[in-house]
C-alpha positions as CSV (number, residue, x, y, z in Angstrom):
1,M,-9.0,3.3,-20.7
2,K,-6.2,3.1,-18.2
3,S,-4.9,-0.3,-17.4
4,S,-4.3,-1.6,-13.9
5,F,-0.6,-1.3,-14.6
6,D,-1.1,2.4,-15.4
7,I,-2.9,3.0,-12.0
8,L,-0.4,1.1,-10.0
9,D,2.5,2.9,-11.7
10,A,0.8,6.2,-10.8
11,L,0.4,5.2,-7.1
12,Y,3.9,3.7,-7.0
13,S,5.4,7.0,-8.1
14,L,3.7,8.7,-5.2
15,I,5.1,6.3,-2.5
16,D,8.6,5.4,-4.1
17,V,10.1,8.5,-2.5
18,S,13.1,8.8,-0.2
19,G,10.8,9.6,2.8
20,V,9.5,6.1,2.5
21,T,12.3,4.0,0.9
22,N,14.8,5.3,3.5
23,V,12.5,4.5,6.4
24,I,11.4,0.9,5.5
25,S,13.8,-2.1,5.7
26,G,12.3,-3.7,2.5
27,D,10.8,-2.5,-0.7
28,I,7.6,-1.4,-2.5
29,Y,6.0,-4.1,-4.6
30,S,3.1,-3.9,-7.1
31,T,3.0,-7.7,-6.8
32,S,3.4,-10.1,-4.0
33,I,6.3,-10.0,-1.5
34,P,9.0,-12.6,-2.4
35,D,8.6,-15.8,-0.4
36,K,10.3,-15.8,3.0
37,D,10.8,-12.0,3.0
38,Q,10.7,-10.8,6.6
39,R,11.5,-7.2,6.0
40,E,9.2,-4.1,6.2
41,N,7.5,-4.0,2.8
42,I,4.7,-2.1,1.2
43,T,2.4,-3.8,-1.4
44,I,-0.1,-2.3,-3.8
45,K,-2.7,-4.3,-5.8
46,T,-5.7,-3.1,-7.8
47,L,-8.9,-4.8,-6.5
48,N,-11.1,-3.6,-9.5
49,N,-10.6,-1.5,-12.6
50,P,-14.0,-1.0,-14.4
51,N,-13.9,-0.2,-18.2
52,Q,-15.7,3.2,-18.1
53,Y,-15.1,6.7,-19.4
54,L,-14.3,7.9,-15.9
55,Q,-12.8,4.9,-14.2
56,Q,-13.3,4.5,-10.4
57,G,-12.0,1.6,-8.6
58,Y,-10.0,0.4,-5.5
59,I,-6.5,-0.5,-4.6
60,N,-5.1,-2.3,-1.5
61,L,-2.1,-0.7,0.2
62,N,-0.5,-3.0,2.6
63,I,2.3,-2.0,5.1
64,H,4.0,-5.4,6.1
65,V,6.1,-5.4,9.4
66,P,7.7,-8.2,11.3
67,E,6.1,-9.2,14.6
68,V,7.8,-8.3,17.8
69,E,9.4,-11.0,20.1
70,S,6.0,-11.7,21.9
71,G,4.4,-12.8,18.7
72,R,2.2,-9.5,18.5
73,P,2.2,-6.9,15.7
74,N,4.6,-4.1,15.9
75,L,2.1,-1.4,16.3
76,L,4.6,1.4,16.9
77,R,6.5,0.6,13.7
78,M,3.3,0.3,11.6
79,K,2.1,3.7,13.0
80,Q,5.5,5.3,12.1
81,I,5.3,4.0,8.5
82,L,1.6,4.8,8.2
83,N,2.2,8.4,9.2
84,I,4.6,8.8,6.4
85,I,2.3,7.1,3.8
86,L,-1.0,8.9,4.6
87,P,-0.2,12.3,3.4
88,L,1.2,10.9,0.2
89,V,-1.9,9.0,-0.9
90,D,-4.9,10.8,0.8
91,D,-6.8,13.2,-1.5
92,V,-3.9,13.3,-4.0
93,K,-4.0,14.2,-7.7
94,T,-1.3,13.0,-9.9
95,G,-1.3,12.9,-13.7
96,T,-4.5,11.5,-14.8
97,F,-5.6,10.0,-11.4
98,T,-6.9,10.9,-8.0
99,F,-6.3,8.8,-5.0
100,Q,-8.1,9.0,-1.6
101,I,-8.5,6.6,1.4
102,D,-11.7,4.9,1.2
103,D,-11.3,2.5,4.2
104,D,-8.9,2.1,7.0
105,K,-9.0,-1.6,7.7
106,G,-6.3,-2.0,10.3
107,V,-4.0,-4.7,11.4
108,F,-4.1,-8.3,10.1
109,K,-1.8,-11.5,10.6
110,N,-0.1,-12.3,7.5
111,Q,-1.3,-16.0,6.8
112,E,1.3,-16.4,4.0
113,L,4.4,-15.1,5.8
114,D,5.3,-16.4,9.2
115,S,5.9,-13.8,11.9
116,M,4.5,-11.0,9.8
117,Y,1.6,-8.6,10.2
118,F,0.2,-6.1,7.7
119,Y,-1.7,-2.9,7.9
120,N,-4.3,-2.4,5.1
121,L,-5.6,0.8,3.6
122,K,-8.1,0.5,0.9
123,L,-7.6,3.4,-1.6
124,K,-10.2,4.7,-4.1
125,F,-8.8,5.9,-7.4
126,Q,-10.5,7.8,-10.3
127,T,-9.3,8.9,-13.7
128,I,-9.5,12.6,-14.4
């Protein structure tokens, strides 16, 4: 059985590349964003990880972006980052995992961080 740490490490290695890290103003986290962080960040978290021979489960990948002056989400910036992330995580095999996009949830106001919005992608993973 692969742990949630193993799964997140595999996904992290796919997105922790200069094409992403040189574009966002913040970091990539497999935990929560630090309190009061107002930078462009990416978070990944497992939603479930069943204990089966072939593990299939889900991961949330969130792209966090500060709002524009009008208090609305910066949709242009979200789209720019999303266009970089999508080819890295959609229908990809790495090591002992496959990843694909299960659901494109869209834009949400971040209730924990003032002046921030996030874009949510629900990814499906499977062990191979």
